[in-house]
TORPA-4810 file (N, C-alpha, C, O; in nm, 3 decimals):
<nodes>
NODE_1_-1.707_0.734_-1.965_-1.846_0.750_-2.008_-1.938_0.676_-1.912_-1.914_0.560_-1.879_M
NODE_2_-2.041_0.743_-1.866_-2.139_0.681_-1.776_-2.222_0.578_-1.852_-2.258_0.598_-1.968_A
NODE_3_-2.253_0.470_-1.784_-2.334_0.365_-1.847_-2.478_0.414_-1.858_-2.532_0.473_-1.765_K
NODE_4_-2.538_0.389_-1.973_-2.673_0.440_-2.002_-2.778_0.386_-1.906_-2.885_0.446_-1.894_A
NODE_5_-2.753_0.277_-1.840_-2.852_0.214_-1.751_-2.834_0.254_-1.606_-2.920_0.218_-1.525_W
NODE_6_-2.730_0.325_-1.568_-2.703_0.356_-1.427_-2.821_0.418_-1.355_-2.841_0.392_-1.236_K
NODE_7_-2.900_0.500_-1.425_-3.014_0.566_-1.361_-3.119_0.465_-1.312_-3.196_0.496_-1.222_H
NODE_8_-3.121_0.346_-1.371_-3.217_0.244_-1.331_-3.188_0.186_-1.193_-3.274_0.122_-1.132_L
NODE_9_-3.065_0.209_-1.144_-3.033_0.168_-1.006_-3.118_0.245_-0.906_-3.129_0.205_-0.790_L
NODE_10_-3.179_0.356_-0.950_-3.263_0.438_-0.864_-3.409_0.390_-0.864_-3.498_0.460_-0.815_N
NODE_11_-3.434_0.271_-0.920_-3.568_0.213_-0.922_-3.624_0.207_-0.782_-3.556_0.171_-0.686_F
NODE_12_-3.754_0.243_-0.771_-3.828_0.227_-0.646_-3.966_0.176_-0.680_-4.037_0.233_-0.764_R
NODE_13_-4.004_0.069_-0.615_-4.137_0.011_-0.634_-4.242_0.105_-0.574_-4.224_0.157_-0.464_C
NODE_14_-4.348_0.127_-0.647_-4.458_0.211_-0.595_-4.571_0.129_-0.535_-4.670_0.185_-0.487_T
NODE_15_-4.557_-0.004_-0.537_-4.658_-0.090_-0.474_-4.783_-0.110_-0.557_-4.889_-0.140_-0.502_G
NODE_16_-4.773_-0.095_-0.688_-4.892_-0.113_-0.773_-4.936_-0.258_-0.779_-5.053_-0.286_-0.808_C
NODE_17_-4.845_-0.351_-0.752_-4.870_-0.496_-0.750_-4.902_-0.556_-0.886_-4.948_-0.670_-0.893_A
NODE_18_-4.879_-0.482_-0.994_-4.901_-0.539_-1.127_-4.814_-0.662_-1.149_-4.856_-0.756_-1.217_N
NODE_19_-4.693_-0.662_-1.093_-4.603_-0.776_-1.109_-4.654_-0.900_-1.034_-4.607_-1.011_-1.059_C
NODE_20_-4.747_-0.884_-0.944_-4.805_-0.996_-0.870_-4.939_-1.040_-0.929_-4.988_-1.149_-0.899_C
NODE_21_-4.995_-0.958_-1.013_-5.125_-0.990_-1.073_-5.113_-1.058_-1.209_-5.190_-1.149_-1.240_R
NODE_22_-5.017_-1.015_-1.287_-5.016_-1.058_-1.427_-4.925_-1.175_-1.461_-4.974_-1.276_-1.512_E
NODE_23_-4.795_-1.167_-1.435_-4.708_-1.275_-1.487_-4.717_-1.404_-1.405_-4.755_-1.405_-1.288_P
NODE_24_-4.681_-1.512_-1.473_-4.662_-1.641_-1.405_-4.522_-1.639_-1.349_-4.426_-1.612_-1.421_I
NODE_25_-4.509_-1.668_-1.220_-4.378_-1.669_-1.155_-4.325_-1.812_-1.156_-4.380_-1.900_-1.090_V
NODE_26_-4.218_-1.833_-1.230_-4.155_-1.964_-1.233_-4.077_-1.985_-1.103_-4.017_-1.892_-1.049_L
NODE_27_-4.080_-2.108_-1.054_-4.016_-2.138_-0.926_-3.927_-2.261_-0.936_-3.942_-2.343_-1.027_V
NODE_28_-3.833_-2.271_-0.842_-3.749_-2.389_-0.828_-3.793_-2.464_-0.704_-3.877_-2.418_-0.627_T
NODE_29_-3.735_-2.581_-0.686_-3.766_-2.659_-0.566_-3.722_-2.585_-0.439_-3.787_-2.599_-0.336_D
NODE_30_-3.613_-2.508_-0.446_-3.570_-2.431_-0.327_-3.670_-2.320_-0.293_-3.694_-2.292_-0.176_E
NODE_31_-3.729_-2.258_-0.395_-3.833_-2.157_-0.370_-3.949_-2.223_-0.296_-4.002_-2.167_-0.200_D
NODE_32_-3.988_-2.342_-0.341_-4.099_-2.414_-0.277_-4.065_-2.445_-0.132_-4.150_-2.429_-0.044_I
NODE_33_-3.944_-2.489_-0.107_-3.904_-2.521_0.031_-3.914_-2.400_0.123_-3.958_-2.411_0.237_R
NODE_34_-3.872_-2.284_0.073_-3.883_-2.161_0.154_-4.029_-2.129_0.184_-4.063_-2.092_0.296_R
NODE_35_-4.113_-2.144_0.086_-4.256_-2.114_0.105_-4.319_-2.215_0.202_-4.398_-2.177_0.288_I
NODE_36_-4.285_-2.341_0.188_-4.336_-2.445_0.279_-4.298_-2.414_0.422_-4.378_-2.431_0.514_I
NODE_37_-4.173_-2.368_0.441_-4.126_-2.341_0.578_-4.206_-2.229_0.645_-4.214_-2.221_0.767_S
NODE_38_-4.265_-2.143_0.563_-4.343_-2.031_0.617_-4.492_-2.063_0.626_-4.559_-2.024_0.722_H
NODE_39_-4.544_-2.133_0.525_-4.688_-2.153_0.516_-4.736_-2.290_0.563_-4.854_-2.308_0.593_T
NODE_40_-4.646_-2.386_0.569_-4.680_-2.527_0.599_-4.772_-2.589_0.494_-4.832_-2.693_0.518_S
NODE_41_-4.783_-2.524_0.377_-4.861_-2.582_0.269_-4.786_-2.701_0.208_-4.665_-2.715_0.226_Q
NODE_42_-4.858_-2.783_0.138_-4.797_-2.889_0.059_-4.747_-2.829_-0.071_-4.802_-2.729_-0.118_K
NODE_43_-4.644_-2.890_-0.130_-4.590_-2.839_-0.256_-4.699_-2.827_-0.363_-4.700_-2.732_-0.441_A
NODE_44_-4.790_-2.924_-0.366_-4.898_-2.922_-0.467_-4.994_-2.805_-0.447_-5.065_-2.768_-0.541_S
NODE_45_-4.996_-2.747_-0.329_-5.081_-2.629_-0.305_-5.010_-2.500_-0.346_-5.073_-2.396_-0.361_Q
NODE_46_-4.880_-2.507_-0.362_-4.799_-2.390_-0.393_-4.783_-2.372_-0.542_-4.785_-2.260_-0.593_I
NODE_47_-4.767_-2.483_-0.614_-4.735_-2.475_-0.757_-4.848_-2.521_-0.845_-4.942_-2.590_-0.804_V
NODE_48_-4.834_-2.479_-0.969_-4.920_-2.527_-1.078_-4.828_-2.551_-1.195_-4.725_-2.485_-1.208_R
NODE_49_-4.863_-2.646_-1.279_-4.783_-2.677_-1.397_-4.854_-2.617_-1.519_-4.963_-2.661_-1.558_F
NODE_50_-4.790_-2.518_-1.578_-4.851_-2.440_-1.687_-4.815_-2.498_-1.822_-4.704_-2.547_-1.843_Y
NODE_51_-4.909_-2.490_-1.913_-4.891_-2.538_-2.049_-4.815_-2.433_-2.132_-4.815_-2.314_-2.098_Q
NODE_52_-4.750_-2.477_-2.241_-4.674_-2.382_-2.323_-4.754_-2.262_-2.374_-4.699_-2.153_-2.388_P
NODE_53_-4.883_-2.281_-2.400_-4.962_-2.168_-2.452_-5.004_-2.069_-2.342_-5.068_-1.968_-2.372_D
NODE_54_-4.970_-2.098_-2.216_-5.003_-2.010_-2.106_-4.890_-1.916_-2.067_-4.908_-1.825_-1.987_E
NODE_55_-4.771_-1.939_-2.126_-4.656_-1.859_-2.086_-4.565_-1.834_-2.207_-4.549_-1.921_-2.293_I
NODE_56_-4.508_-1.718_-2.212_-4.418_-1.681_-2.321_-4.276_-1.714_-2.277_-4.203_-1.628_-2.229_D
NODE_57_-4.238_-1.840_-2.295_-4.106_-1.886_-2.258_-4.060_-1.983_-2.365_-4.132_-2.077_-2.398_W
NODE_58_-3.942_-1.964_-2.420_-3.891_-2.044_-2.529_-3.889_-2.191_-2.494_-3.857_-2.230_-2.382_S
NODE_59_-3.922_-2.273_-2.592_-3.918_-2.418_-2.570_-3.775_-2.469_-2.554_-3.755_-2.583_-2.510_S
NODE_60_-3.676_-2.388_-2.588_-3.536_-2.425_-2.572_-3.486_-2.400_-2.429_-3.381_-2.452_-2.390_R
NODE_61_-3.560_-2.322_-2.351_-3.518_-2.294_-2.215_-3.530_-2.417_-2.129_-3.622_-2.496_-2.147_N
NODE_62_-3.436_-2.436_-2.035_-3.450_-2.549_-1.943_-3.569_-2.522_-1.851_-3.614_-2.408_-1.837_P
NODE_63_-3.618_-2.625_-1.789_-3.730_-2.606_-1.698_-3.857_-2.668_-1.751_-3.952_-2.688_-1.675_G
NODE_64_-3.863_-2.698_-1.879_-3.983_-2.764_-1.931_-3.981_-2.910_-1.888_-3.884_-2.983_-1.910_W
NODE_65_-4.088_-2.950_-1.825_-4.101_-3.083_-1.766_-4.189_-3.168_-1.856_-4.295_-3.123_-1.899_I
NODE_66_-4.147_-3.289_-1.885_-4.224_-3.379_-1.971_-4.313_-3.469_-1.886_-4.265_-3.549_-1.805_T
NODE_67_-4.442_-3.453_-1.906_-4.542_-3.540_-1.843_-4.613_-3.620_-1.953_-4.594_-3.594_-2.072_F
NODE_68_-4.691_-3.715_-1.912_-4.773_-3.789_-2.008_-4.863_-3.695_-2.087_-4.890_-3.717_-2.205_K
NODE_69_-4.909_-3.589_-2.021_-5.000_-3.493_-2.083_-4.928_-3.387_-2.166_-4.993_-3.300_-2.225_S
NODE_70_-4.795_-3.392_-2.171_-4.718_-3.296_-2.251_-4.623_-3.213_-2.168_-4.605_-3.238_-2.049_G
NODE_71_-4.562_-3.113_-2.230_-4.467_-3.026_-2.166_-4.538_-2.928_-2.073_-4.645_-2.876_-2.104_Q
NODE_72_-4.477_-2.906_-1.957_-4.529_-2.810_-1.859_-4.412_-2.738_-1.795_-4.299_-2.786_-1.796_R
NODE_73_-4.441_-2.621_-1.738_-4.345_-2.543_-1.663_-4.402_-2.518_-1.526_-4.521_-2.492_-1.512_I
NODE_74_-4.317_-2.524_-1.422_-4.366_-2.512_-1.284_-4.359_-2.365_-1.240_-4.255_-2.300_-1.248_M
NODE_75_-4.473_-2.318_-1.194_-4.483_-2.180_-1.144_-4.571_-2.173_-1.022_-4.636_-2.270_-0.983_G
NODE_76_-4.573_-2.056_-0.961_-4.661_-2.035_-0.845_-4.806_-2.046_-0.887_-4.845_-1.998_-0.994_L
NODE_77_-4.885_-2.109_-0.804_-5.029_-2.120_-0.826_-5.090_-1.980_-0.820_-5.047_-1.896_-0.741_R
NODE_78_-5.188_-1.958_-0.901_-5.254_-1.828_-0.908_-5.403_-1.843_-0.876_-5.458_-1.953_-0.882_R
NODE_79_-5.464_-1.734_-0.842_-5.610_-1.730_-0.830_-5.662_-1.621_-0.924_-5.585_-1.570_-1.006_N
NODE_80_-5.786_-1.585_-0.914_-5.842_-1.489_-1.012_-5.783_-1.349_-0.998_-5.800_-1.266_-1.087_R
NODE_81_-5.714_-1.322_-0.887_-5.655_-1.190_-0.866_-5.506_-1.186_-0.899_-5.446_-1.079_-0.898_H
NODE_82_-5.447_-1.301_-0.929_-5.304_-1.309_-0.956_-5.240_-1.411_-0.866_-5.296_-1.518_-0.842_G
NODE_83_-5.123_-1.378_-0.816_-5.051_-1.470_-0.727_-5.135_-1.500_-0.604_-5.196_-1.410_-0.546_C
NODE_84_-5.137_-1.626_-0.564_-5.216_-1.665_-0.447_-5.165_-1.597_-0.319_-5.237_-1.593_-0.219_Q
NODE_85_-5.044_-1.545_-0.322_-4.987_-1.482_-0.201_-5.002_-1.330_-0.202_-4.947_-1.263_-0.114_Y
NODE_86_-5.072_-1.275_-0.297_-5.098_-1.133_-0.300_-5.215_-1.104_-0.206_-5.326_-1.153_-0.227_L
NODE_87_-5.189_-1.023_-0.104_-5.291_-0.991_-0.004_-5.388_-0.885_-0.056_-5.362_-0.820_-0.157_G
NODE_88_-5.500_-0.869_0.012_-5.601_-0.770_-0.027_-5.547_-0.629_-0.024_-5.599_-0.539_-0.090_K
NODE_89_-5.440_-0.609_0.054_-5.376_-0.477_0.064_-5.268_-0.457_-0.043_-5.192_-0.360_-0.037_D
NODE_90_-5.261_-0.549_-0.141_-5.161_-0.548_-0.249_-5.019_-0.574_-0.199_-4.923_-0.541_-0.268_D
NODE_91_-5.006_-0.632_-0.081_-4.873_-0.669_-0.030_-4.856_-0.820_-0.034_-4.953_-0.895_-0.025_L
NODE_92_-4.733_-0.863_-0.047_-4.702_-1.005_-0.050_-4.712_-1.064_0.090_-4.653_-1.014_0.185_C
NODE_93_-4.788_-1.172_0.100_-4.808_-1.235_0.232_-4.694_-1.330_0.269_-4.689_-1.380_0.381_T
NODE_94_-4.602_-1.355_0.175_-4.486_-1.441_0.202_-4.356_-1.365_0.171_-4.255_-1.426_0.135_I
NODE_95_-4.358_-1.236_0.185_-4.251_-1.149_0.138_-4.111_-1.198_0.176_-4.023_-1.204_0.090_Y
NODE_96_-4.089_-1.233_0.300_-3.956_-1.278_0.344_-3.920_-1.417_0.288_-3.804_-1.457_0.296_E
NODE_97_-4.016_-1.489_0.234_-3.996_-1.624_0.183_-4.026_-1.634_0.033_-4.034_-1.744_-0.021_H
NODE_98_-4.042_-1.523_-0.032_-4.083_-1.521_-0.174_-3.974_-1.580_-0.264_-3.857_-1.585_-0.225_R
NODE_99_-4.013_-1.623_-0.384_-3.917_-1.679_-0.479_-3.810_-1.575_-0.518_-3.830_-1.454_-0.508_P
NODE_100_-3.699_-1.627_-0.560_-3.589_-1.538_-0.601_-3.628_-1.455_-0.721_-3.588_-1.339_-0.731_I
NODE_101_-3.705_-1.511_-0.812_-3.752_-1.434_-0.927_-3.822_-1.306_-0.883_-3.802_-1.200_-0.943_T
NODE_102_-3.902_-1.317_-0.779_-3.973_-1.200_-0.725_-3.875_-1.101_-0.663_-3.895_-0.980_-0.672_C
NODE_103_-3.770_-1.152_-0.602_-3.671_-1.066_-0.537_-3.592_-0.986_-0.639_-3.559_-0.870_-0.616_R
NODE_104_-3.561_-1.048_-0.753_-3.481_-0.984_-0.858_-3.567_-0.889_-0.943_-3.516_-0.794_-1.002_R
NODE_105_-3.694_-0.916_-0.950_-3.782_-0.835_-1.033_-3.778_-0.689_-0.990_-3.776_-0.663_-0.869_Y
NODE_106_-3.775_-0.594_-1.079_-3.805_-0.596_-1.222_-3.681_-0.598_-1.310_-3.690_-0.575_-1.431_P
NODE_107_-3.564_-0.626_-1.252_-3.441_-0.609_-1.327_-3.413_-0.725_-1.423_-3.421_-0.842_-1.386_F
NODE_108_-3.382_-0.689_-1.548_-3.324_-0.780_-1.646_-3.177_-0.745_-1.648_-3.140_-0.629_-1.668_D
NODE_109_-3.091_-0.845_-1.626_-2.949_-0.816_-1.608_-2.865_-0.901_-1.703_-2.891_-1.019_-1.724_V
NODE_110_-2.763_-0.838_-1.760_-2.662_-0.909_-1.839_-2.527_-0.875_-1.779_-2.502_-0.762_-1.737_E
NODE_111_-2.439_-0.978_-1.776_-2.305_-0.960_-1.718_-2.199_-0.969_-1.825_-2.217_-1.037_-1.926_F
NODE_112_-2.086_-0.899_-1.800_-1.973_-0.909_-1.892_-1.891_-1.033_-1.856_-1.928_-1.108_-1.766_D
NODE_113_-1.782_-1.056_-1.925_-1.699_-1.175_-1.905_-1.634_-1.180_-1.767_-1.596_-1.288_-1.721_S
NODE_114_-1.622_-1.066_-1.700_-1.568_-1.062_-1.564_-1.673_-1.073_-1.456_-1.640_-1.069_-1.337_E
NODE_115_-1.799_-1.085_-1.493_-1.907_-1.098_-1.396_-1.962_-0.966_-1.347_-2.036_-0.963_-1.249_G
NODE_116_-1.928_-0.857_-1.413_-1.982_-0.726_-1.375_-2.108_-0.699_-1.456_-2.125_-0.751_-1.567_N
NODE_117_-2.196_-0.618_-1.399_-2.317_-0.583_-1.474_-2.278_-0.502_-1.596_-2.215_-0.397_-1.588_I
NODE_118_-2.319_-0.556_-1.711_-2.291_-0.489_-1.839_-2.413_-0.413_-1.887_-2.402_-0.306_-1.947_E
NODE_119_-2.530_-0.470_-1.860_-2.654_-0.410_-1.904_-2.762_-0.435_-1.800_-2.774_-0.546_-1.748_L
NODE_120_-2.838_-0.334_-1.769_-2.947_-0.344_-1.672_-3.070_-0.283_-1.735_-3.065_-0.173_-1.790_L
NODE_121_-3.180_-0.354_-1.728_-3.304_-0.303_-1.783_-3.420_-0.331_-1.687_-3.409_-0.411_-1.594_G
NODE_122_-3.530_-0.264_-1.711_-3.653_-0.287_-1.637_-3.740_-0.380_-1.722_-3.769_-0.349_-1.838_I
NODE_123_-3.780_-0.492_-1.667_-3.861_-0.588_-1.740_-3.989_-0.522_-1.792_-4.050_-0.439_-1.726_S
NODE_124_-4.026_-0.562_-1.911_-4.148_-0.508_-1.970_-4.259_-0.613_-1.977_-4.351_-0.601_-2.057_N
NODE_125_-4.249_-0.715_-1.892_-4.353_-0.820_-1.893_-4.487_-0.768_-1.844_-4.591_-0.821_-1.884_T
NODE_126_-4.486_-0.667_-1.760_-4.609_-0.603_-1.714_-4.583_-0.452_-1.704_-4.468_-0.408_-1.700_V
NODE_127_-4.689_-0.376_-1.700_-4.674_-0.233_-1.677_-4.630_-0.212_-1.533_-4.699_-0.250_-1.439_E
NODE_128_-4.513_-0.151_-1.517_-4.456_-0.130_-1.384_-4.455_0.021_-1.358_-4.387_0.096_-1.428_C
NODE_129_-4.530_0.064_-1.259_-4.545_0.207_-1.227_-4.437_0.251_-1.126_-4.468_0.294_-1.015_L
NODE_130_-4.312_0.238_-1.166_-4.202_0.266_-1.075_-4.165_0.414_-1.074_-4.207_0.493_-1.159_Y
NODE_131_-4.085_0.448_-0.974_-4.024_0.580_-0.963_-3.872_0.561_-0.967_-3.822_0.451_-0.946_E
NODE_132_-3.801_0.668_-0.995_-3.654_0.662_-0.999_-3.595_0.748_-0.889_-3.504_0.827_-0.913_L
NODE_133_-3.646_0.731_-0.769_-3.594_0.807_-0.655_-3.551_0.715_-0.541_-3.547_0.757_-0.425_D
NODE_134_-3.520_0.592_-0.572_-3.474_0.495_-0.473_-3.327_0.463_-0.494_-3.255_0.541_-0.558_G
NODE_135_-3.283_0.352_-0.443_-3.144_0.310_-0.470_-3.132_0.158_-0.456_-3.178_0.099_-0.359_Y
NODE_136_-3.069_0.097_-0.554_-3.038_-0.046_-0.556_-2.890_-0.057_-0.590_-2.846_-0.004_-0.692_N
NODE_137_-2.815_-0.124_-0.506_-2.672_-0.135_-0.533_-2.645_-0.244_-0.637_-2.713_-0.347_-0.638_S
NODE_138_-2.548_-0.221_-0.723_-2.510_-0.325_-0.820_-2.472_-0.455_-0.749_-2.499_-0.564_-0.800_P
NODE_139_-2.410_-0.444_-0.632_-2.372_-0.563_-0.556_-2.492_-0.644_-0.511_-2.489_-0.767_-0.514_G
NODE_140_-2.599_-0.576_-0.469_-2.720_-0.649_-0.428_-2.785_-0.718_-0.548_-2.828_-0.833_-0.537_Q
NODE_141_-2.791_-0.651_-0.661_-2.850_-0.710_-0.781_-2.768_-0.829_-0.827_-2.823_-0.933_-0.862_I
NODE_142_-2.637_-0.813_-0.826_-2.547_-0.923_-0.865_-2.564_-1.042_-0.771_-2.567_-1.156_-0.817_K
NODE_143_-2.575_-1.016_-0.641_-2.592_-1.125_-0.543_-2.723_-1.199_-0.566_-2.727_-1.321_-0.555_A
NODE_144_-2.831_-1.127_-0.598_-2.959_-1.192_-0.626_-2.950_-1.279_-0.751_-3.004_-1.389_-0.754_L
NODE_145_-2.882_-1.228_-0.854_-2.866_-1.305_-0.977_-2.784_-1.433_-0.950_-2.814_-1.539_-1.003_C
NODE_146_-2.681_-1.420_-0.867_-2.598_-1.536_-0.832_-2.682_-1.637_-0.755_-2.676_-1.757_-0.782_K
NODE_147_-2.760_-1.591_-0.659_-2.847_-1.677_-0.581_-2.946_-1.749_-0.673_-2.969_-1.870_-0.660_W
NODE_148_-3.004_-1.673_-0.766_-3.098_-1.730_-0.860_-3.033_-1.841_-0.942_-3.090_-1.949_-0.960_E
NODE_149_-2.914_-1.816_-0.990_-2.840_-1.915_-1.069_-2.805_-2.038_-0.985_-2.814_-2.151_-1.034_E
NODE_150_-2.766_-2.017_-0.860_-2.731_-2.128_-0.772_-2.851_-2.218_-0.744_-2.834_-2.338_-0.721_E
NODE_151_-2.970_-2.163_-0.745_-3.092_-2.243_-0.727_-3.137_-2.306_-0.858_-3.184_-2.420_-0.860_D
NODE_152_-3.123_-2.232_-0.968_-3.172_-2.282_-1.096_-3.090_-2.398_-1.153_-3.147_-2.492_-1.208_E
NODE_153_-2.959_-2.391_-1.141_-2.874_-2.493_-1.202_-2.911_-2.632_-1.148_-2.938_-2.722_-1.227_I
NODE_154_-2.914_-2.652_-1.013_-2.950_-2.788_-0.966_-3.095_-2.824_-0.998_-3.125_-2.940_-1.023_P
NODE_155_-3.185_-2.725_-0.998_-3.325_-2.754_-1.033_-3.333_-2.800_-1.177_-3.398_-2.901_-1.206_Y
NODE_156_-3.268_-2.728_-1.267_-3.271_-2.767_-1.408_-3.208_-2.905_-1.429_-3.250_-2.979_-1.518_F
NODE_157_-3.109_-2.939_-1.349_-3.051_-3.073_-1.357_-3.154_-3.179_-1.315_-3.162_-3.286_-1.375_Q
NODE_158_-3.232_-3.148_-1.213_-3.338_-3.240_-1.167_-3.445_-3.257_-1.275_-3.495_-3.367_-1.297_K
NODE_159_-3.480_-3.147_-1.341_-3.576_-3.154_-1.451_-3.518_-3.238_-1.564_-3.588_-3.321_-1.623_V
NODE_160_-3.393_-3.216_-1.595_-3.327_-3.291_-1.702_-3.326_-3.440_-1.671_-3.353_-3.521_-1.759_K
NODE_161_-3.294_-3.477_-1.547_-3.292_-3.619_-1.510_-3.433_-3.678_-1.516_-3.450_-3.793_-1.554_S
NODE_162_-3.533_-3.599_-1.478_-3.673_-3.644_-1.488_-3.709_-3.669_-1.634_-3.767_-3.773_-1.668_W
NODE_163_-3.675_-3.575_-1.721_-3.710_-3.587_-1.862_-3.638_-3.701_-1.931_-3.687_-3.751_-2.032_N
NODE_164_-3.524_-3.743_-1.880_-3.448_-3.854_-1.939_-3.503_-3.991_-1.900_-3.470_-4.092_-1.963_R
NODE_165_-3.587_-3.995_-1.798_-3.644_-4.123_-1.754_-3.724_-4.185_-1.866_-3.790_-4.116_-1.944_R
NODE_166_-3.716_-4.316_-1.873_-3.794_-4.388_-1.977_-3.941_-4.390_-1.943_-4.027_-4.387_-2.031_K
NODE_167_-3.970_-4.397_-1.813_-4.109_-4.403_-1.770_-4.152_-4.264_-1.724_-4.098_-4.211_-1.626_K
NODE_168_-4.247_-4.206_-1.794_-4.293_-4.073_-1.751_-4.395_-4.089_-1.639_-4.456_-4.195_-1.622_T
NODE_169_-4.411_-3.985_-1.565_-4.506_-3.987_-1.454_-4.584_-3.856_-1.453_-4.568_-3.771_-1.540_G
NODE_170_-4.666_-3.843_-1.352_-4.748_-3.725_-1.339_-4.687_-3.621_-1.247_-4.571_-3.631_-1.206_G
NODE_171_-4.765_-3.523_-1.216_-4.720_-3.409_-1.135_-4.681_-3.450_-0.995_-4.581_-3.401_-0.941_K
NODE_172_-4.757_-3.536_-0.934_-4.722_-3.582_-0.798_-4.589_-3.654_-0.797_-4.508_-3.635_-0.706_R
NODE_173_-4.566_-3.737_-0.898_-4.439_-3.808_-0.906_-4.323_-3.712_-0.929_-4.213_-3.731_-0.877_K
NODE_174_-4.348_-3.608_-1.007_-4.242_-3.509_-1.029_-4.208_-3.438_-0.897_-4.091_-3.419_-0.865_F
NODE_175_-4.311_-3.399_-0.822_-4.285_-3.332_-0.694_-4.210_-3.428_-0.601_-4.122_-3.386_-0.526_L
NODE_176_-4.244_-3.554_-0.605_-4.171_-3.655_-0.525_-4.027_-3.664_-0.572_-3.935_-3.677_-0.490_K
NODE_177_-4.006_-3.657_-0.704_-3.871_-3.658_-0.761_-3.789_-3.540_-0.707_-3.667_-3.552_-0.692_H
NODE_178_-3.855_-3.427_-0.677_-3.789_-3.310_-0.623_-3.767_-3.320_-0.471_-3.699_-3.237_-0.411_L
NODE_179_-3.825_-3.422_-0.411_-3.806_-3.442_-0.266_-3.922_-3.397_-0.181_-3.907_-3.378_-0.060_G
NODE_180_-4.039_-3.381_-0.240_-4.158_-3.340_-0.165_-4.251_-3.457_-0.143_-4.356_-3.442_-0.081_F
</nodes>
């Protein structure tokens, strides 16, 4: 029996850039390092710390950072048009250095116990005007998910160690804690 999601491997981006305008893109310290290597920006120019009411992300998910001012989540800084790296031509100005979340988008992926793709979906966080005349290999999608996990696990450990500290600090101290 063919898997009901196999046709989604034919996803092709149409360049509408809705995914760059609307959602908050969560980042890890490794994402920031890649962007710094390309832009020479400071970490504080790349990220913003979003409040819980600004993003639909469960409070049980790792990544919530405890500051004196409350819980925050680290994401790419935005401007009035969306992501600060979205060009006027609707193309990403840091494409080769973009966060892994952006690379994996729009796929929502679940794996079986052997690490094979069990379920593949198109994210519904924004309206995505895609076509189904392209091709994405399961191996490429799996590799991106593995890369994402390899970056997230150490980042979440750093967040956890920050949150366990008795003395809380601000955003600059957190970025210093990450090595910036």
